[in-house]
C-alpha positions as CSV (number, residue, x, y, z in Angstrom):
1,M,0.0,0.0,0.0
2,T,1.4,3.4,-1.0
3,W,1.5,6.5,1.1
4,L,-1.3,8.0,-1.0
5,E,-3.5,5.0,-0.3
6,R,-2.8,5.3,3.5
7,L,-3.6,9.0,3.4
8,Y,-7.1,8.7,2.1
9,P,-8.6,6.8,5.1
10,V,-7.1,9.6,7.2
11,L,-8.6,12.4,5.1
12,K,-12.0,10.7,4.5
13,P,-13.6,11.4,7.9
14,W,-12.7,15.1,7.6
15,L,-14.0,15.3,4.0
16,F,-17.2,13.5,5.1
17,R,-17.8,16.2,7.7
18,L,-18.3,18.6,4.8
19,D,-21.4,18.5,2.8
20,A,-21.0,16.2,-0.2
21,E,-20.6,18.8,-2.9
22,S,-18.2,20.9,-0.9
23,A,-16.0,17.9,-0.3
24,H,-16.2,17.0,-4.0
25,T,-15.1,20.5,-5.0
26,L,-12.3,20.6,-2.4
27,T,-11.0,17.1,-3.5
28,V,-10.8,18.2,-7.2
29,K,-8.9,21.4,-6.2
30,M,-6.5,19.3,-4.0
31,M,-6.0,16.9,-6.9
32,V,-5.0,19.8,-9.2
33,I,-2.6,21.4,-6.7
34,S,-1.1,18.1,-5.7
35,H,-0.4,17.3,-9.3
36,K,1.1,20.7,-10.1
37,L,3.5,20.2,-7.1
38,G,4.4,16.7,-8.3
39,L,3.0,15.0,-5.2
40,I,0.6,12.6,-6.9
41,Q,3.2,11.4,-9.3
42,S,5.6,10.7,-6.5
43,V,3.2,8.7,-4.3
44,A,0.7,7.1,-6.6
45,P,1.0,3.4,-7.2
46,A,2.6,2.4,-10.4
47,A,-0.2,1.3,-12.7
48,P,0.2,-2.0,-14.4
49,R,1.1,-1.6,-18.1
50,A,-1.8,-3.5,-19.8
51,P,-2.7,-1.6,-22.9
52,V,-6.1,-2.3,-24.5
53,E,-7.1,-1.7,-28.1
54,C,-10.7,-0.5,-28.2
55,M,-12.7,1.6,-30.7
56,G,-9.4,2.1,-32.6
57,L,-7.8,3.7,-29.6
58,S,-5.0,2.5,-27.4
59,F,-5.9,2.6,-23.7
60,P,-3.1,2.3,-21.1
61,N,-5.4,0.0,-19.1
62,R,-9.0,-0.9,-18.8
63,L,-10.0,1.4,-16.0
64,G,-11.3,4.9,-16.4
65,L,-13.0,7.7,-14.5
66,A,-16.7,8.1,-15.2
67,A,-18.3,11.4,-16.3
68,G,-19.5,13.6,-13.5
69,M,-16.4,13.6,-11.3
70,D,-14.6,16.2,-13.4
71,K,-17.3,18.3,-15.1
72,S,-15.0,21.1,-16.2
73,A,-12.0,19.1,-17.4
74,S,-9.9,20.8,-14.8
75,A,-8.0,17.8,-13.4
76,V,-7.5,15.4,-16.3
77,E,-3.7,15.0,-15.7
78,A,-4.2,14.5,-12.0
79,W,-6.7,11.7,-12.5
80,A,-4.4,10.1,-15.1
81,A,-1.5,10.3,-12.6
82,L,-3.5,8.1,-10.2
83,G,-3.2,5.3,-12.7
84,L,-6.4,5.6,-14.7
85,G,-6.3,4.7,-18.3
86,H,-9.0,7.0,-19.4
87,V,-10.8,10.0,-18.1
88,E,-14.3,11.1,-19.2
89,V,-15.1,14.7,-18.5
90,G,-18.4,16.5,-18.4
91,T,-21.3,16.4,-19.0
92,L,-20.8,19.5,-21.0
93,T,-23.4,21.6,-22.7
94,P,-23.2,24.4,-25.4
95,R,-23.7,27.2,-22.9
96,P,-22.5,27.3,-19.2
97,Q,-25.2,26.5,-16.7
98,P,-25.3,26.5,-12.9
99,G,-27.3,23.3,-12.6
100,N,-30.0,22.6,-10.0
101,A,-30.4,24.3,-6.7
102,K,-28.3,23.2,-3.7
103,P,-28.2,20.9,-1.9
104,R,-28.0,18.5,-4.8
105,L,-25.5,15.8,-3.8
106,F,-26.0,13.4,-0.9
107,R,-24.0,10.6,0.7
108,L,-25.6,7.3,1.9
109,P,-22.5,5.8,3.6
110,E,-24.4,2.8,5.0
111,H,-25.1,1.8,1.4
112,D,-21.8,3.0,-0.3
113,A,-24.1,5.2,-2.4
114,L,-24.6,8.7,-3.6
115,I,-27.7,10.5,-4.8
116,N,-27.2,13.5,-7.1
117,R,-29.4,15.9,-8.9
118,M,-26.6,18.2,-10.1
119,G,-28.4,19.0,-13.4
120,F,-25.5,19.3,-15.8
121,N,-23.7,22.1,-13.9
122,N,-20.7,22.9,-16.1
123,P,-18.7,25.8,-17.5
124,G,-19.8,25.2,-21.1
125,I,-18.1,23.1,-23.9
126,H,-15.7,25.9,-25.0
127,S,-14.2,26.4,-21.6
128,A,-13.5,22.7,-21.3
129,V,-12.1,22.5,-24.8
130,K,-9.6,25.3,-24.0
131,R,-8.4,23.2,-21.0
132,L,-8.1,20.0,-23.0
133,E,-6.1,21.7,-25.8
134,K,-3.3,22.1,-23.2
135,R,-3.5,18.7,-21.6
136,R,-0.4,16.5,-21.3
137,T,-1.3,12.9,-20.6
138,K,-1.2,9.5,-22.3
139,A,-4.6,8.7,-20.8
140,V,-7.5,8.6,-23.3
141,V,-9.9,11.5,-22.7
142,G,-13.6,11.2,-23.4
143,V,-15.9,14.2,-23.6
144,N,-19.4,13.6,-22.4
145,I,-22.0,15.9,-24.0
146,G,-25.6,16.9,-23.3
147,K,-28.2,19.6,-23.9
148,N,-28.9,22.7,-22.0
149,F,-31.7,22.5,-19.5
150,D,-33.9,25.0,-21.4
151,T,-33.4,23.4,-24.8
152,A,-36.6,21.6,-25.8
153,N,-36.2,17.9,-26.8
154,D,-37.3,18.6,-30.4
155,A,-34.3,20.9,-30.7
156,A,-31.9,18.8,-28.6
157,V,-30.1,17.5,-31.7
158,N,-28.7,21.0,-32.3
159,D,-27.1,21.1,-28.8
160,Y,-25.5,17.7,-29.3
161,L,-24.3,18.6,-32.8
162,Y,-22.8,21.9,-31.4
163,C,-20.9,20.1,-28.7
164,L,-19.7,17.3,-31.0
165,K,-18.2,19.9,-33.4
166,A,-16.6,21.8,-30.5
167,A,-15.2,18.7,-28.8
168,Y,-14.1,16.8,-31.9
169,P,-10.6,18.3,-32.3
170,V,-9.6,17.6,-28.6
171,A,-11.6,14.5,-27.7
172,D,-10.4,10.9,-28.1
173,Y,-14.0,9.8,-27.9
174,V,-17.3,11.6,-27.4
175,T,-20.2,10.2,-25.3
176,V,-23.8,11.3,-25.9
177,N,-25.6,11.5,-22.5
178,I,-29.3,10.9,-22.9
179,S,-29.7,9.0,-19.6
180,S,-29.2,11.5,-16.8
181,P,-32.4,11.7,-14.7
182,N,-31.6,15.3,-13.6
183,T,-32.4,17.2,-16.7
184,K,-36.2,17.3,-17.3
185,G,-37.3,15.1,-20.2
186,L,-33.7,14.0,-21.2
187,R,-34.5,10.3,-20.8
188,D,-37.3,10.7,-23.3
189,L,-34.5,10.9,-25.9
190,Q,-33.9,7.2,-25.3
191,A,-37.2,6.4,-27.1
192,E,-36.5,4.4,-30.3
193,E,-37.5,7.0,-32.9
194,A,-36.0,9.9,-30.9
195,V,-32.7,8.2,-30.5
196,R,-32.6,7.1,-34.1
197,G,-33.0,10.7,-35.3
198,L,-30.4,11.9,-32.8
199,I,-27.8,9.3,-33.5
200,G,-28.4,9.5,-37.2
201,A,-27.6,13.2,-37.2
202,L,-24.6,12.8,-35.0
203,K,-23.1,9.9,-37.1
204,K,-23.6,12.0,-40.3
205,E,-21.7,14.9,-38.6
206,Q,-19.1,12.5,-37.3
207,A,-18.3,11.4,-40.9
208,S,-18.1,15.0,-42.0
209,L,-15.7,15.9,-39.1
210,Q,-13.6,12.9,-39.8
211,Q,-13.0,14.2,-43.3
212,E,-12.3,17.7,-42.0
213,H,-9.9,16.7,-39.2
214,G,-8.3,13.6,-40.7
215,K,-9.2,11.4,-37.7
216,K,-12.1,9.4,-36.5
217,V,-13.4,10.2,-33.0
218,P,-15.6,7.4,-31.8
219,L,-19.2,8.2,-30.8
220,L,-20.7,6.5,-27.8
221,V,-24.1,6.6,-26.0
222,K,-24.6,6.4,-22.2
223,I,-27.8,4.6,-21.3
224,A,-29.9,4.3,-18.1
225,P,-30.1,1.2,-15.9
226,D,-33.9,1.7,-15.6
227,L,-34.7,0.5,-19.1
228,N,-37.1,-2.4,-19.5
229,D,-36.6,-5.3,-21.9
230,M,-38.5,-3.8,-24.8
231,Q,-36.5,-0.5,-24.5
232,I,-33.2,-2.4,-24.4
233,E,-34.1,-4.3,-27.5
234,A,-35.2,-1.1,-29.3
235,L,-32.0,0.8,-28.4
236,A,-29.8,-2.2,-29.4
237,R,-31.6,-2.3,-32.7
238,V,-30.9,1.4,-33.4
239,F,-27.3,1.1,-32.2
240,N,-26.7,-1.8,-34.5
241,E,-28.4,-0.1,-37.5
242,M,-26.4,3.1,-36.9
243,A,-23.1,1.3,-36.4
244,L,-22.5,3.1,-33.1
245,D,-18.9,3.0,-31.9
246,G,-19.7,2.0,-28.3
247,V,-22.1,2.0,-25.4
248,I,-21.6,3.0,-21.8
249,A,-23.8,1.0,-19.4
250,T,-25.0,2.6,-17.2
251,N,-25.9,5.9,-15.7
252,T,-27.5,6.4,-12.3
253,T,-30.9,4.9,-11.3
254,I,-34.1,6.5,-10.1
255,D,-35.1,3.3,-8.3
256,R,-35.0,3.4,-4.5
257,E,-35.8,-0.1,-3.5
258,A,-32.2,-0.9,-2.5
259,V,-32.1,2.1,-0.1
260,A,-35.7,2.0,1.1
261,G,-36.1,3.3,4.6
262,H,-32.9,5.5,4.5
263,A,-33.5,9.1,5.6
264,L,-32.3,10.4,2.3
265,A,-34.1,7.8,0.1
266,G,-36.8,10.4,-0.8
267,E,-34.3,12.8,-2.3
268,T,-34.9,13.2,-6.0
269,G,-32.0,12.5,-8.4
270,G,-29.9,9.6,-9.6
271,L,-28.7,6.9,-7.2
272,S,-25.2,5.6,-7.8
273,G,-22.7,3.3,-6.0
274,A,-23.3,-0.2,-4.7
275,P,-27.2,-0.2,-5.0
276,V,-27.0,0.2,-8.8
277,R,-24.4,-2.5,-9.3
278,E,-26.7,-5.5,-9.9
279,R,-29.2,-3.7,-12.2
280,S,-26.4,-2.0,-14.1
281,T,-24.6,-5.3,-14.8
282,L,-27.9,-6.9,-15.9
283,V,-28.4,-4.1,-18.5
284,L,-24.8,-4.5,-19.6
285,Q,-25.2,-8.2,-20.1
286,A,-28.5,-7.7,-22.0
287,F,-26.8,-5.2,-24.4
288,R,-23.9,-7.5,-24.9
289,M,-26.2,-10.3,-26.0
290,L,-28.0,-8.0,-28.5
291,L,-25.3,-5.7,-29.9
292,A,-23.1,-6.6,-32.8
293,E,-19.7,-7.9,-31.6
294,R,-18.0,-4.9,-33.1
295,I,-19.7,-2.5,-30.6
296,P,-17.8,-2.5,-27.3
297,L,-19.4,-1.8,-23.9
298,I,-18.0,0.2,-21.1
299,G,-19.3,-1.0,-17.7
300,V,-19.9,1.5,-15.0
301,G,-22.1,1.4,-11.9
302,G,-21.4,0.1,-8.4
303,I,-17.7,-0.9,-8.8
304,L,-16.3,-0.8,-5.3
305,S,-13.9,-3.7,-5.5
306,G,-11.7,-5.7,-7.9
307,D,-14.4,-8.4,-7.9
308,D,-17.0,-5.9,-9.0
309,A,-14.9,-4.9,-12.0
310,R,-14.2,-8.5,-12.8
311,E,-17.9,-9.2,-12.9
312,K,-18.5,-6.3,-15.3
313,R,-15.8,-7.8,-17.6
314,R,-17.3,-11.3,-17.3
315,K,-20.7,-9.9,-18.4
316,G,-19.3,-8.2,-21.5
317,A,-17.5,-5.0,-20.6
318,E,-14.4,-4.2,-22.6
319,L,-13.5,-1.3,-20.3
320,V,-14.8,-0.2,-16.9
321,Q,-15.3,3.1,-15.1
322,I,-15.5,4.2,-11.5
323,Y,-16.9,7.3,-9.6
324,S,-18.8,6.6,-6.4
325,G,-16.3,3.9,-5.5
326,L,-13.5,6.5,-5.5
327,V,-15.5,8.5,-2.9
328,F,-15.8,5.6,-0.5
329,R,-12.6,3.6,-1.2
330,G,-10.2,6.2,-2.5
331,P,-7.1,5.5,-4.6
332,A,-6.7,1.9,-3.2
333,L,-9.7,1.0,-5.5
334,I,-7.7,1.9,-8.6
335,R,-4.8,-0.5,-7.7
336,E,-7.3,-3.3,-6.8
337,V,-9.2,-3.0,-10.0
338,L,-6.1,-2.9,-12.2
339,A,-4.8,-6.0,-10.4
340,V,-7.7,-8.2,-11.6
341,D,-7.5,-7.2,-15.3
């Protein structure tokens, strides 16, 4: 165990005395400062060199950071220095937006879970692009994009196209977020005809941008864990027809059965962490059975141990991502997951 891994259990009680969002903000700032001072590089565990070829990209390893942890792309190098093979930033929208009213992030330590209703708070796509233009890391960087809260669903395609164009020069891949429960009506875009129109327009623009920039930036979609069998079949059908480059399974859940009775169970928003693990993995497995073999899956949701990551891989994930697990386990989780590749 490295010094950094020993430090987090000492810092965790102090961080947990702060409200969840303040602790999150402070942690990201500490990450940035520590990286600039060279502290992370000197104490982080050496990540196993296990490159993976996926979507035409070379990932240093299979483990990445899920979107939501670094909404502004302000700490990409710091996350990579911890040993992560890829970092997904965002969700980013065309215009900056503050997100939903606070409080909007809650911890449920008894369940190793978080509830968030952040609402795509972010500095806007162009602010993040400027940061990513200056990045220096071998880690793959994904850019997660969404629509502004006040953009109607029938005009949402314009927001996604705008973000795709802006992100294309600096992104290694782009993820289309249509599954957050915290932007009103967003999940309606997962309906078969809606998603067919959206992905069709984005794939057409992707082909145009590939010609313009001389490189292909893979296009992925992040889906919800709350889909029923018919919805999963419909989405898989569209993804196969559109030759999508990848699928991320899954986002947070609105289901509260796993945390029923908890004082915070009634808070609106997406539930993440251990309670979403089983459902997320079932959805992952279902998509793996229905999708063409050429379409890879990234498994995310409830990974709090190496065994959890191994199960995602066993059910069809080519890559895995963590978020809530980092909050509750700290950097030790990274080494544990990488050890089970």
